[in-house]
Rosetta silent file (secondary structure, phi, psi, omega in degrees, C-alpha in Angstrom):
SEQUENCE: MRRMTYLPNGAALSCLIPLSRFTVGPLVTLAAPFFKYVSAPDQSPVTAHTSTAHTSAKRWLAKFGGEFVAVDGHTRMGRTEHFGPLRVQRPFYPEGLGCLHLYLLHPPGGLVGGDRLLIELVAKSQSHVLMTTPSAGKVYRNISDLSQGQQVTLTVASGAHLEYLPQENIIFDGADAELTTEVDISGDGVFVGWEITCLGRFESREMFRQGRLMQSLIIRREGRPLFSDRLCLTADEGEDLSALPAGVQTMPRVDLQKSHAGFQGFSVFGTFVISADVMSDTQEDNLTKQLLALQETVNNRSPKNTADGMTQLALTQKPGVFIARILGNKAETVRQTFEEVWRLTRAQVVGRKACPPRIWRT
SCORE:     score description
SCORE:     0.000 S_00000001
   1 L     0.000  134.965 -175.635   81.085  305.405   69.384 S_00000001
   2 L   -77.991  134.399  176.179   77.421  305.893   68.812 S_00000001
   3 L  -143.348  130.899 -177.778   75.163  302.877   69.057 S_00000001
   4 E  -123.609  123.157  177.213   71.322  302.857   69.023 S_00000001
   5 E  -118.506  126.930 -170.024   69.346  299.786   69.892 S_00000001
   6 E  -112.930  112.854  173.051   65.613  300.085   69.447 S_00000001
   7 L  -127.801  134.650 -176.440   63.303  297.975   71.563 S_00000001
   8 L   -56.723  -35.723  177.266   59.630  298.563   72.011 S_00000001
   9 L  -159.287  175.271 -170.409   59.541  297.883   75.724 S_00000001
  10 H   -67.352  -29.430 -176.820   61.582  296.406   78.450 S_00000001
  11 H   -61.951  -32.220 -172.950   60.197  292.929   77.969 S_00000001
  12 H   -82.148   -2.949  173.362   61.650  292.823   74.438 S_00000001
  13 H   -53.017  -37.277 -177.843   65.237  293.236   75.696 S_00000001
  14 H   -69.687  -15.057  170.761   65.716  289.528   75.806 S_00000001
  15 H   -71.636  -28.573 -169.792   65.138  289.448   72.060 S_00000001
  16 H   -84.563  -49.047 -168.215   68.114  291.457   71.208 S_00000001
  17 H   -67.267  -44.893 -178.289   70.928  289.788   73.184 S_00000001
  18 H   -59.654  -27.224 -174.067   70.218  286.176   72.054 S_00000001
  19 H   -71.059  -22.037  173.896   70.308  287.422   68.404 S_00000001
  20 L   -71.256  138.251  178.969   74.014  288.212   68.831 S_00000001
  21 L   -87.084  144.579 -177.100   76.147  285.202   67.903 S_00000001
  22 L  -110.905  154.113  173.565   78.492  283.689   70.391 S_00000001
  23 E  -109.182  128.117  179.749   81.586  281.545   69.974 S_00000001
  24 L  -106.516  131.119 -177.630   81.784  278.454   72.168 S_00000001
  25 L    79.661 -166.495 -178.717   85.278  277.048   72.607 S_00000001
  26 L   -56.822  146.634  175.569   88.348  278.321   70.672 S_00000001
  27 L   -67.176  128.995 -178.758   87.826  281.131   68.303 S_00000001
  28 L  -112.078  127.052 -171.278   87.801  279.737   64.759 S_00000001
  29 L   -93.721  128.809 -179.813   88.925  282.015   61.862 S_00000001
  30 L  -115.973   14.321 -173.277   86.816  281.551   58.845 S_00000001
  31 L   -72.290  -27.497 -176.829   88.202  284.364   56.678 S_00000001
  32 L   -70.365  144.041  175.682   90.515  282.170   54.524 S_00000001
  33 L   -68.202  156.183 -179.495   88.883  280.831   51.304 S_00000001
  34 L   -57.443  -43.041 -177.782   87.957  277.187   51.286 S_00000001
  35 L  -151.681  158.515  177.249   90.308  276.495   48.420 S_00000001
  36 L  -106.551  135.686 -177.563   92.434  278.375   46.054 S_00000001
  37 L   -70.327  121.173 -179.884   91.760  278.253   42.339 S_00000001
  38 L  -104.362  119.836 -173.103   94.635  276.686   40.411 S_00000001
  39 L  -100.124   16.391  170.204   94.667  277.841   36.847 S_00000001
  40 L   -47.932  131.937 -169.803   97.192  275.276   35.506 S_00000001
  41 L   -76.598  -16.697 -178.286   96.053  274.431   32.008 S_00000001
  42 L   -98.851   13.306 -177.593   96.615  270.715   32.505 S_00000001
  43 L  -126.459  135.458  175.974   94.501  270.484   35.680 S_00000001
  44 L   -78.466  157.271  173.853   90.784  270.353   36.085 S_00000001
  45 L   -52.091  -34.236 -177.106   89.299  272.486   38.966 S_00000001
  46 L   -75.594  -53.474 -175.737   88.674  269.290   40.889 S_00000001
  47 H   -74.345  -15.714  174.427   92.016  267.564   40.649 S_00000001
  48 H   -71.576  -13.061 -176.671   93.817  270.763   41.198 S_00000001
  49 H  -120.743   16.600  176.296   92.611  270.890   44.736 S_00000001
  50 L  -132.527  161.401 -171.014   92.933  267.323   45.920 S_00000001
  51 L   -95.752  -23.010 -178.973   95.875  265.235   46.817 S_00000001
  52 L  -138.733  159.317  178.966   94.670  261.855   45.614 S_00000001
  53 H   -66.883  -36.167  175.816   92.364  260.490   42.935 S_00000001
  54 H   -55.851  -53.431  179.591   90.326  258.840   45.758 S_00000001
  55 H   -62.442  -38.373 -177.885   89.760  262.152   47.448 S_00000001
  56 H   -64.689  -35.471  178.684   89.109  263.909   44.250 S_00000001
  57 H   -65.504  -25.668 -173.698   86.314  261.443   43.444 S_00000001
  58 H   -89.262  -10.404 -173.339   84.571  262.429   46.785 S_00000001
  59 L  -105.090  154.186  176.670   84.624  266.200   46.218 S_00000001
  60 E  -140.649   95.808 -172.098   82.442  268.208   44.023 S_00000001
  61 E   -98.107  143.545 -176.258   83.739  271.744   43.745 S_00000001
  62 E  -144.623  149.587 -179.808   81.874  274.559   41.991 S_00000001
  63 E  -146.836  141.522  163.271   82.497  278.263   41.282 S_00000001
  64 E  -138.130  125.079  177.125   80.854  281.194   39.826 S_00000001
  65 E  -125.666  132.851 -177.714   82.592  284.561   39.499 S_00000001
  66 E  -137.865  139.498  173.816   81.008  287.661   37.890 S_00000001
  67 E  -113.425  146.914 -179.705   81.757  291.268   37.338 S_00000001
  68 E  -129.458  131.854 -171.100   79.054  293.793   36.679 S_00000001
  69 E  -128.112  157.849  179.157   79.672  297.097   34.929 S_00000001
  70 E  -113.448  125.393  172.914   77.603  300.219   34.114 S_00000001
  71 E  -122.981  113.982 -176.690   77.682  301.616   30.579 S_00000001
  72 L    50.543   47.333  176.263   75.615  304.691   29.983 S_00000001
  73 L    77.831    0.521  172.841   73.365  303.938   32.926 S_00000001
  74 E  -107.970  118.183 -179.185   72.933  300.322   31.901 S_00000001
  75 E   -79.824  120.475 -174.389   74.156  297.654   34.242 S_00000001
  76 E  -125.067  152.021  172.289   75.606  294.708   32.291 S_00000001
  77 E   -75.486  129.837  174.088   77.334  291.482   33.073 S_00000001
  78 E   -97.547 -129.173 -178.345   81.093  291.764   32.348 S_00000001
  79 E   -69.740  135.464 -176.426   83.640  289.079   32.692 S_00000001
  80 E  -131.938  152.752  170.119   82.352  285.847   34.103 S_00000001
  81 E  -147.602  149.129  177.849   83.933  282.478   34.986 S_00000001
  82 E  -154.783  152.036  160.414   82.424  279.155   36.275 S_00000001
  83 E  -150.956  159.049 -175.883   83.071  275.585   36.687 S_00000001
  84 L    79.052 -170.234 -177.618   81.034  272.784   38.217 S_00000001
  85 L   -88.459   61.245  174.270   77.296  272.961   38.815 S_00000001
  86 L  -135.620  113.459 -175.634   76.989  276.618   39.527 S_00000001
  87 E  -135.415  173.732  171.599   75.320  278.887   36.977 S_00000001
  88 E  -126.500  156.716  172.062   73.213  282.025   36.548 S_00000001
  89 L   -83.435  172.676  176.210   70.210  282.615   34.478 S_00000001
  90 L   -62.609  153.361  179.931   70.120  285.441   31.931 S_00000001
  91 L   -64.108  146.225  169.135   69.816  288.911   33.494 S_00000001
  92 E  -112.649  148.848  179.300   66.480  290.347   34.147 S_00000001
  93 L  -128.340   58.994  175.454   65.600  294.058   34.145 S_00000001
  94 L   -58.188  -22.115 -175.564   62.157  294.475   35.947 S_00000001
  95 L  -110.389   16.631 -173.370   63.151  297.916   37.120 S_00000001
  96 L   100.809  172.082 -173.127   64.791  299.186   33.914 S_00000001
  97 L   -72.529   -9.276 -172.905   68.206  298.895   32.513 S_00000001
  98 L   -82.505  -21.554 -176.161   69.830  300.581   35.605 S_00000001
  99 L  -124.838  124.515  176.518   69.308  297.665   37.984 S_00000001
 100 E   -98.569  124.338  171.042   70.200  294.062   36.979 S_00000001
 101 E   -98.912  136.985 -177.522   68.523  291.112   38.646 S_00000001
 102 E  -135.241  140.622 -178.051   70.304  287.813   38.647 S_00000001
 103 E  -112.955  120.135 -177.758   69.331  284.374   39.810 S_00000001
 104 E   -93.931  128.287 -169.628   72.199  282.074   41.014 S_00000001
 105 E  -117.496  138.080  172.896   71.398  278.415   40.283 S_00000001
 106 L  -125.254   89.904 -168.961   72.877  275.224   41.947 S_00000001
 107 L   -57.807  -36.918  178.495   71.201  272.353   40.067 S_00000001
 108 L   -62.082  -23.177  170.843   72.161  269.700   42.573 S_00000001
 109 L    84.847   -7.508  178.368   70.176  271.530   45.120 S_00000001
 110 L  -176.819  174.557 -172.512   72.372  270.914   48.120 S_00000001
 111 E  -118.339  132.764  174.134   75.751  270.010   49.529 S_00000001
 112 L  -110.699  176.244 -176.579   76.985  266.636   50.797 S_00000001
 113 L   -48.254  131.260  178.969   80.301  265.877   52.420 S_00000001
 114 L    91.475  -14.738 -179.732   83.217  267.310   50.311 S_00000001
 115 E   -76.853  134.937  176.513   81.024  269.731   48.289 S_00000001
 116 E  -141.721  130.955  174.632   82.319  273.352   48.179 S_00000001
 117 E  -108.804  131.295  177.750   80.741  276.372   46.500 S_00000001
 118 E  -119.266  119.738 -175.848   82.745  279.460   45.706 S_00000001
 119 E  -121.318  120.466 -179.422   80.838  282.597   44.790 S_00000001
 120 E  -126.838  119.377 -177.673   82.584  285.825   43.719 S_00000001
 121 E  -122.453  135.969  179.731   80.650  288.927   42.743 S_00000001
 122 E  -130.168  119.080  171.853   82.199  292.382   41.843 S_00000001
 123 E   -94.700  108.667  178.236   79.983  295.390   41.386 S_00000001
 124 L   -76.890  166.332 -175.281   81.938  298.017   39.402 S_00000001
 125 L   -47.269  132.382  176.518   81.432  301.771   39.832 S_00000001
 126 L    71.042   -5.710  171.674   77.820  302.968   39.234 S_00000001
 127 L   -72.078  165.517  176.908   76.421  299.491   38.746 S_00000001
 128 E  -144.961  116.577 -175.812   73.452  298.134   40.550 S_00000001
 129 E  -124.434  129.061  166.647   72.984  294.316   41.021 S_00000001
 130 E  -117.383  123.649 -170.285   70.433  292.368   42.870 S_00000001
 131 E  -117.137  126.702  176.685   71.388  288.697   43.279 S_00000001
 132 E  -140.582 -177.980  177.830   69.016  286.060   44.675 S_00000001
 133 L  -128.995  154.927 -175.676   68.420  282.287   44.420 S_00000001
 134 L   -79.182   -8.421 -177.684   65.339  280.399   43.202 S_00000001
 135 L  -163.948  170.159 -179.365   65.104  278.088   46.277 S_00000001
 136 L   -66.944  148.401  174.531   66.553  277.371   49.581 S_00000001
 137 E   -83.426  155.401 -176.269   70.111  276.061   49.880 S_00000001
 138 E  -138.371  129.519  169.428   70.486  272.741   51.593 S_00000001
 139 E  -113.904  115.224 -173.673   73.498  271.211   53.514 S_00000001
 140 L   -81.447  166.268  174.676   72.807  267.603   53.928 S_00000001
 141 L   -55.485  136.004 -176.068   73.835  265.054   56.535 S_00000001
 142 L  -100.433  119.270  175.652   77.549  264.413   56.204 S_00000001
 143 L  -114.384   19.441 -179.414   78.621  260.759   56.153 S_00000001
 144 L  -118.774 -178.065  174.714   82.157  261.365   54.866 S_00000001
 145 L   -98.999   20.934 -177.830   85.252  262.811   56.522 S_00000001
 146 L  -119.775  136.698 -177.093   85.193  265.908   54.432 S_00000001
 147 L   -78.686  172.279 -171.837   83.351  269.130   55.498 S_00000001
 148 E  -134.857  142.058 -178.537   80.888  270.830   53.199 S_00000001
 149 E  -178.055 -177.133 -174.176   80.458  274.517   52.743 S_00000001
 150 E  -139.925  124.973  172.737   80.092  277.840   50.856 S_00000001
 151 E  -109.159  122.246  179.181   82.417  280.791   50.436 S_00000001
 152 E  -117.970  130.412  176.537   80.925  284.092   49.170 S_00000001
 153 E  -121.145  112.579 -178.501   83.134  287.017   48.347 S_00000001
 154 E  -115.756  134.183  175.115   81.478  290.308   47.355 S_00000001
 155 E  -129.871  128.940  178.250   83.185  293.448   46.302 S_00000001
 156 E  -111.824  119.347 -178.436   81.441  296.817   45.921 S_00000001
 157 L   -81.113  170.340  178.983   83.100  299.665   44.161 S_00000001
 158 L   -66.402  133.637  178.513   82.451  303.391   45.001 S_00000001
 159 L    85.478   -4.412 -177.229   79.115  304.452   43.597 S_00000001
 160 L   -96.035  159.835  175.357   77.890  300.871   43.141 S_00000001
 161 E  -129.234  130.329  175.334   74.979  299.089   44.824 S_00000001
 162 E  -127.360  113.445 -178.326   74.965  295.380   45.537 S_00000001
 163 E  -110.476  118.170 -176.609   71.969  293.621   47.016 S_00000001
 164 E  -114.500  102.287 -170.701   72.677  290.002   47.918 S_00000001
 165 E  -120.933   58.777 -178.716   69.283  288.556   48.957 S_00000001
 166 L   -69.685  157.869  168.417   69.530  284.627   48.839 S_00000001
 167 L   -75.049  177.345 -168.141   66.755  282.441   50.166 S_00000001
 168 L   -65.893  156.968  167.373   67.432  280.442   53.315 S_00000001
 169 E   -98.023  123.722  173.421   70.096  277.782   54.071 S_00000001
 170 E   -98.689  119.447 -179.362   68.759  274.596   55.603 S_00000001
 171 E  -103.661  107.813 -172.837   71.287  272.786   57.779 S_00000001
 172 L   -75.333  154.599  173.728   70.148  269.175   58.056 S_00000001
 173 L   -50.582  129.764  175.481   70.732  267.023   61.073 S_00000001
 174 L    89.459    2.736 -179.631   74.246  265.577   60.947 S_00000001
 175 L   -77.896  159.338  174.776   75.707  268.221   58.608 S_00000001
 176 E  -127.080   80.976 -161.834   79.194  269.614   58.900 S_00000001
 177 E  -104.645  137.731  169.094   78.771  273.054   57.416 S_00000001
 178 E  -127.578  122.136 -178.823   81.072  276.032   56.914 S_00000001
 179 E  -125.657  116.297 -174.834   79.406  279.111   55.500 S_00000001
 180 E  -129.317  132.716  173.021   81.397  282.305   55.053 S_00000001
 181 E  -132.353  127.465  178.897   80.520  285.619   53.452 S_00000001
 182 E  -118.938  134.311  175.342   82.996  288.480   53.113 S_00000001
 183 E  -126.236  131.242  174.984   82.140  291.924   51.736 S_00000001
 184 E  -120.983  123.292 -170.781   84.574  294.650   50.766 S_00000001
 185 E  -115.996  129.127  175.997   83.183  298.073   50.090 S_00000001
 186 L  -106.251  144.896  174.366   85.015  301.060   48.523 S_00000001
 187 L    53.127 -132.496 -176.878   84.084  304.764   48.913 S_00000001
 188 L   -96.250   24.008  173.963   80.268  305.321   49.087 S_00000001
 189 L   -60.867  155.162 -174.199   79.368  301.947   47.729 S_00000001
 190 E  -126.817  128.722  178.287   76.380  300.349   49.285 S_00000001
 191 E  -113.855  132.735  171.303   75.832  296.707   50.344 S_00000001
 192 E  -129.806  124.431 -178.395   72.410  295.308   51.325 S_00000001
 193 E  -158.514  157.799  174.888   72.260  291.624   52.309 S_00000001
 194 E  -140.044  162.311  169.766   70.852  289.063   54.505 S_00000001
 195 E  -129.583  129.374  179.034   71.501  285.521   55.663 S_00000001
 196 E  -122.445  123.015 -176.344   68.720  283.148   56.846 S_00000001
 197 E  -123.354  129.867  174.507   69.627  279.863   58.457 S_00000001
 198 E  -107.883  126.767  177.969   67.452  277.003   59.402 S_00000001
 199 E   -92.546  103.579 -173.817   68.729  274.481   61.892 S_00000001
 200 E    81.226 -171.424  177.855   67.020  271.251   60.902 S_00000001
 201 E  -122.288   91.160 -178.434   63.545  271.153   59.381 S_00000001
 202 H   -58.595  -41.858  179.331   61.085  272.351   61.899 S_00000001
 203 H   -59.445  -32.294  177.702   57.986  271.812   59.845 S_00000001
 204 H   -95.876    6.860 -178.404   58.867  268.052   59.575 S_00000001
 205 L    60.293   28.471  173.844   60.001  267.927   63.179 S_00000001
 206 E  -101.983   96.789 -172.571   63.589  266.967   62.096 S_00000001
 207 E   -88.021  168.545 -173.260   65.620  268.970   64.445 S_00000001
 208 L   -94.426   84.079  179.614   69.396  269.772   64.309 S_00000001
 209 L   -93.646  -25.557  176.512   70.544  267.344   67.008 S_00000001
 210 E  -137.595  141.932  179.366   73.951  266.349   65.770 S_00000001
 211 E   132.644 -172.483 -174.182   76.469  268.162   63.517 S_00000001
 212 E  -146.614  143.437  178.999   78.339  271.393   63.279 S_00000001
 213 E  -137.434  122.943  175.042   77.783  274.833   61.779 S_00000001
 214 E  -121.381  121.469 -175.196   80.527  277.388   61.432 S_00000001
 215 E  -140.245  142.819  179.634   79.269  280.674   59.901 S_00000001
 216 E  -150.783  148.008  175.054   80.641  284.111   59.534 S_00000001
 217 E  -133.443  111.014 -174.524   79.646  287.384   57.989 S_00000001
 218 E  -125.520  127.982 -178.118   82.333  290.035   57.623 S_00000001
 219 E  -123.228  135.397  175.888   81.963  293.549   56.061 S_00000001
 220 E  -128.349  143.145  172.233   84.706  295.941   55.516 S_00000001
 221 E  -120.623  119.158 -174.303   84.806  299.496   54.100 S_00000001
 222 L    59.604   31.387  174.135   88.179  300.656   52.724 S_00000001
 223 L    87.000  -10.996  179.212   89.765  297.662   54.394 S_00000001
 224 E   -97.606  136.686 -179.518   88.416  298.634   57.897 S_00000001
 225 E   -59.980  135.099  178.723   86.017  296.368   59.681 S_00000001
 226 E  -112.519  -37.075 -174.244   82.422  297.630   59.596 S_00000001
 227 E  -159.071  128.509  179.025   80.725  294.534   60.768 S_00000001
 228 E  -138.910  127.156 -172.066   81.941  291.063   61.886 S_00000001
 229 E  -132.909  119.397  178.832   79.698  288.220   62.934 S_00000001
 230 E  -127.660  144.728  176.111   80.916  284.694   63.777 S_00000001
 231 E  -132.657  131.736  176.846   79.131  281.596   64.912 S_00000001
 232 E  -130.624  104.310 -172.685   80.598  278.262   66.030 S_00000001
 233 E  -121.129  127.189  176.228   77.738  275.768   66.863 S_00000001
 234 E  -119.597  125.809  178.626   78.088  272.111   67.708 S_00000001
 235 E  -111.710  108.124 -178.757   74.992  270.013   68.305 S_00000001
 236 E  -137.979   89.972  178.507   75.799  266.809   70.083 S_00000001
 237 L   -68.282  137.062  179.824   72.841  265.287   72.030 S_00000001
 238 L    60.266   43.195  179.819   74.058  262.799   74.572 S_00000001
 239 L   -53.727  131.066 -175.578   77.627  263.526   74.048 S_00000001
 240 L   -89.555  108.144  178.486   79.768  260.520   75.143 S_00000001
 241 L   -99.167   10.777 -177.949   82.489  261.614   77.620 S_00000001
 242 L   -69.923  -19.991  177.892   83.633  258.226   78.657 S_00000001
 243 L   -74.772   -8.341 -177.292   86.612  258.360   76.448 S_00000001
 244 L   -70.714  139.893  179.727   88.080  261.186   78.391 S_00000001
 245 L   -59.019  147.344 -179.741   91.155  260.356   80.582 S_00000001
 246 L   -60.433  138.329  178.325   90.363  259.901   84.304 S_00000001
 247 L    89.385  -11.622  177.084   90.454  263.098   86.306 S_00000001
 248 L   -70.425  128.953  179.479   89.912  265.396   83.275 S_00000001
 249 L  -101.561  144.257 -175.065   87.408  268.152   84.108 S_00000001
 250 L  -116.557  143.785  173.847   85.155  269.481   81.446 S_00000001
 251 L   -75.811  137.086  177.786   83.485  272.947   81.198 S_00000001
 252 L   -54.437  138.618 -177.483   79.711  272.839   81.330 S_00000001
 253 L   -78.337  143.099  171.362   78.305  272.880   77.861 S_00000001
 254 L  -104.718  113.307 -176.314   76.207  275.828   76.844 S_00000001
 255 L   -85.256   96.885 -178.944   73.413  274.659   74.571 S_00000001
 256 L   -59.991  -26.253 -178.803   73.051  277.689   72.219 S_00000001
 257 L   -74.411  -29.177 -178.148   69.973  276.241   70.611 S_00000001
 258 L  -108.415  -22.738 -174.859   67.992  276.305   73.894 S_00000001
 259 L   -67.098  154.212  171.524   69.694  278.849   76.021 S_00000001
 260 L   -69.583  -14.427  174.480   68.356  282.280   76.649 S_00000001
 261 L   -93.046   13.275  176.067   71.802  283.477   75.728 S_00000001
 262 L  -136.067 -122.839 -173.762   71.369  281.728   72.357 S_00000001
 263 L   -95.484    5.234  173.433   68.540  280.844   70.183 S_00000001
 264 L    54.039   27.509 -178.272   65.922  280.324   72.897 S_00000001
 265 L    86.270   -2.598  178.947   64.677  277.048   71.264 S_00000001
 266 L   -82.244  153.172 -167.604   64.022  278.686   67.899 S_00000001
 267 L  -110.076   -8.581 -179.698   65.270  276.813   64.827 S_00000001
 268 E  -125.186  134.864  176.865   65.519  279.687   62.281 S_00000001
 269 E  -142.186  153.963  178.189   67.726  282.782   62.662 S_00000001
 270 E  -155.084  157.980 -176.780   68.832  285.551   60.415 S_00000001
 271 E  -130.219  127.525  176.655   70.899  288.681   60.034 S_00000001
 272 E  -118.420  127.429 -174.221   70.041  291.559   57.652 S_00000001
 273 E  -128.579  136.198  173.500   72.763  294.249   57.216 S_00000001
 274 E  -129.979  127.403 -173.921   72.785  297.530   55.233 S_00000001
 275 L   -84.647   60.939 -175.373   75.989  299.499   55.008 S_00000001
 276 L  -162.795  162.331  178.345   74.347  302.881   55.653 S_00000001
 277 L   -86.732  115.802 -179.812   72.782  304.962   58.364 S_00000001
 278 L   -99.340  -46.208 -174.703   69.073  304.040   58.163 S_00000001
 279 L  -110.936  148.668 -175.459   67.553  305.039   61.445 S_00000001
 280 L   -99.226  160.966  177.821   68.014  308.380   63.156 S_00000001
 281 L   -60.815  -40.110 -169.234   69.000  309.302   66.709 S_00000001
 282 L   -83.571  -15.185 -177.832   65.769  311.247   67.343 S_00000001
 283 L    61.975   21.740 -177.039   63.478  308.601   66.123 S_00000001
 284 L   -98.154  -24.849  178.510   61.400  311.443   64.533 S_00000001
 285 L   -68.746  157.643 -175.304   61.840  310.680   60.967 S_00000001
 286 H   -64.368  -36.973  179.040   59.152  308.669   59.132 S_00000001
 287 H   -64.119  -48.577 -178.974   61.359  305.743   58.207 S_00000001
 288 H   -59.424  -39.978 -179.114   62.543  305.153   61.758 S_00000001
 289 H   -63.307  -42.939  179.264   58.931  305.337   62.997 S_00000001
 290 H   -59.043  -44.475 -177.757   57.929  302.797   60.312 S_00000001
 291 H   -68.773  -40.408  177.649   60.706  300.403   61.320 S_00000001
 292 H   -64.754  -37.010 -178.343   59.980  300.689   65.058 S_00000001
 293 H   -68.281  -45.843  178.582   56.218  300.020   64.295 S_00000001
 294 H   -57.111  -44.569 -175.899   57.222  296.937   62.271 S_00000001
 295 H   -64.852  -39.531 -179.946   59.423  295.630   65.115 S_00000001
 296 H   -66.150  -43.225  176.801   56.590  296.101   67.642 S_00000001
 297 H   -56.393  -52.091 -173.907   54.039  294.356   65.367 S_00000001
 298 H   -64.965  -37.108 -176.035   56.321  291.455   64.779 S_00000001
 299 H   -77.978  -24.598 -175.602   57.272  291.041   68.451 S_00000001
 300 H  -100.893   -5.665 -175.991   53.765  291.451   69.716 S_00000001
 301 L   -68.717  147.409 -179.488   51.820  289.306   67.294 S_00000001
 302 L  -120.836   92.008  178.439   50.048  286.277   68.807 S_00000001
 303 L   -65.739  164.939  175.821   49.806  283.357   66.362 S_00000001
 304 L   -62.088  -40.095  177.667   47.411  280.519   66.978 S_00000001
 305 L  -114.307   97.096 -177.109   50.313  278.239   67.594 S_00000001
 306 H   -61.438  -36.676 -178.824   52.928  280.298   69.423 S_00000001
 307 H   -65.605  -32.771 -174.686   55.664  277.713   69.261 S_00000001
 308 H   -82.564  -45.500 -156.297   55.340  277.363   65.375 S_00000001
 309 H  -104.592  -16.909 -172.606   54.575  280.975   64.468 S_00000001
 310 L   -59.338  139.939  177.355   56.327  283.305   67.033 S_00000001
 311 E  -136.330  139.003 -179.578   59.052  285.657   65.515 S_00000001
 312 E  -125.752  130.533 -175.380   61.343  287.987   67.450 S_00000001
 313 E  -123.678  137.783  176.447   62.880  290.937   65.635 S_00000001
 314 E  -133.769  132.311  175.716   65.611  293.391   66.808 S_00000001
 315 E  -118.738  136.939 -174.606   66.944  296.481   65.045 S_00000001
 316 E  -134.312  135.658  167.388   70.219  298.163   65.729 S_00000001
 317 E  -114.429  114.459  170.770   71.753  301.256   64.065 S_00000001
 318 E  -109.014  165.823  179.789   75.532  301.631   64.500 S_00000001
 319 L   -54.014  111.322  177.446   77.670  304.157   62.694 S_00000001
 320 L    85.817    0.299 -174.175   77.574  303.251   59.005 S_00000001
 321 E  -154.100  124.426 -178.547   75.720  300.057   59.465 S_00000001
 322 E  -103.922  136.465 -172.694   72.077  299.032   60.090 S_00000001
 323 E  -132.982  121.546  171.819   71.506  295.582   61.522 S_00000001
 324 E  -114.314  128.189  177.059   68.254  293.525   61.825 S_00000001
 325 E  -120.012  151.666 -175.955   68.288  290.213   63.664 S_00000001
 326 E  -146.325  149.985  169.534   65.463  287.714   63.859 S_00000001
 327 E  -133.385  140.232  174.586   64.548  284.455   65.478 S_00000001
 328 E  -166.984 -173.245  176.800   61.642  282.172   64.501 S_00000001
 329 L  -118.048   -9.038 -179.556   60.593  278.696   63.526 S_00000001
 330 L  -119.940  116.724 -179.810   59.151  279.221   60.030 S_00000001
 331 H   -58.459  -33.266  178.504   61.578  280.259   57.329 S_00000001
 332 H   -63.082  -49.216  177.658   58.776  281.697   55.226 S_00000001
 333 H   -60.807  -49.210 -179.368   57.763  284.060   58.122 S_00000001
 334 H   -56.838  -43.254  179.037   61.298  285.045   58.788 S_00000001
 335 H   -64.160  -46.169 -174.817   61.963  285.800   55.045 S_00000001
 336 H   -65.179  -33.302  176.249   58.731  287.774   54.735 S_00000001
 337 H   -65.464  -45.774  178.208   59.723  289.868   57.776 S_00000001
 338 H   -64.771  -37.557  179.110   63.128  290.688   56.158 S_00000001
 339 H   -63.104  -36.585 -179.713   61.395  291.436   52.942 S_00000001
 340 H   -68.840  -40.225  179.110   59.214  294.015   54.693 S_00000001
 341 H   -60.753  -45.036  179.578   62.360  295.579   56.279 S_00000001
 342 H   -61.875  -40.898  179.478   63.867  295.635   52.724 S_00000001
 343 H   -62.445  -46.963 -175.457   60.661  297.206   51.306 S_00000001
 344 H   -63.727  -43.626 -168.310   60.721  299.937   53.902 S_00000001
 345 H   -94.053  -19.088 -171.920   64.366  300.877   53.618 S_00000001
 346 H   -55.441  -48.171  177.650   65.164  300.418   49.835 S_00000001
 347 H   -53.439  -45.686 -178.957   64.050  303.873   48.587 S_00000001
 348 H   -69.477  -42.025 -168.108   66.217  305.711   51.079 S_00000001
 349 H   -82.278  -44.311 -174.547   69.263  303.337   50.694 S_00000001
 350 H  -115.459   -4.989  174.995   69.435  302.721   46.978 S_00000001
 351 L    80.566   17.593  179.600   67.022  305.328   45.559 S_00000001
 352 L  -131.418  151.077  171.929   64.551  302.774   44.140 S_00000001
 353 L   -78.895  156.049 -176.755   61.269  301.455   45.373 S_00000001
 354 L   -65.762  139.410 -176.897   61.212  297.765   46.223 S_00000001
 355 L  -140.502   88.460 -172.639   60.748  295.503   43.357 S_00000001
 356 L   -61.155  135.324  177.132   60.693  291.869   44.636 S_00000001
 357 L   -57.345  136.888 -174.896   62.284  289.317   42.289 S_00000001
 358 H   -56.970  -29.983 -174.969   59.616  287.360   40.506 S_00000001
 359 H   -66.143  -21.665 -179.431   61.211  284.059   41.632 S_00000001
 360 H   -69.020  -20.561  177.250   60.308  284.782   45.197 S_00000001
 361 H  -102.848   12.073  178.570   56.610  284.208   44.373 S_00000001
 362 L  -110.045    0.000    0.000   56.988  281.095   42.357 S_00000001
């Protein structure tokens, strides 16, 4: 199987390996939905998924499901369903009627213990949808016995284009987060999407010292795996092992946040995936040269405050899937770098010049 990894020089090799996600401890499967929607007419979405009234009162479930169809070259919203605090604004057409821009809104602004978001988007044949969010998602400190999380399910039909470009998710210290994204592509459909995750709030010096993050991104074409990425991260500073039975031996902990085989002390990481061949084997085409030049610029820039501003970018082209990974400490810098990758690749991938959503600049 052909695999191309582009690094500007030998010193940059260490940038690539840490950007791969590792699983510590037993493998955890995140593919199953967080909950199943029960459509019984006498049950609300909340009570349908809880066993007791007390538990129901602690949960806040929300769902948005939308289909997008193309009619005479005009992409429109088709059937939609929603419950709870998850909505979309009216569609925007800054690029003309062929491409629909949509903003997904979550008015509470974040998730506490027991909160679950379910997002389901279906791009029908010949439709083109760009979905983003107006602000960062937040997963707050969890003081309950219920986990918190988000399940995103995206379906791309043959001939359709779906660009899923949300702003970053901030995982607060003490959160117990489960974030899962699954993408199913048919035929020559194209998916373009990124995930940006902040461990704690670096700018406020509030680090992710305790808590858990389970995150996965799975992409399939015609049911066959194209890309699968899983992370199981537990942050427990000063873990108390005194309760273990005498004589029990423990494996040395690998601190993924600080290890060179992990995040190298960076607090922001991201993955940008395009379900297409973007870079060439020969590295002679103009787009490949531009992407390699961007990677070199990002990795060699010298900010005034290296700890705050340093960003590491690695690009990989595998058969049928382009992958960009990034490490940094400032979400804005990481997002802007991904925006530049998107700007360079969009014309070749979806046949349109980059048209950034207006909400990104407000």
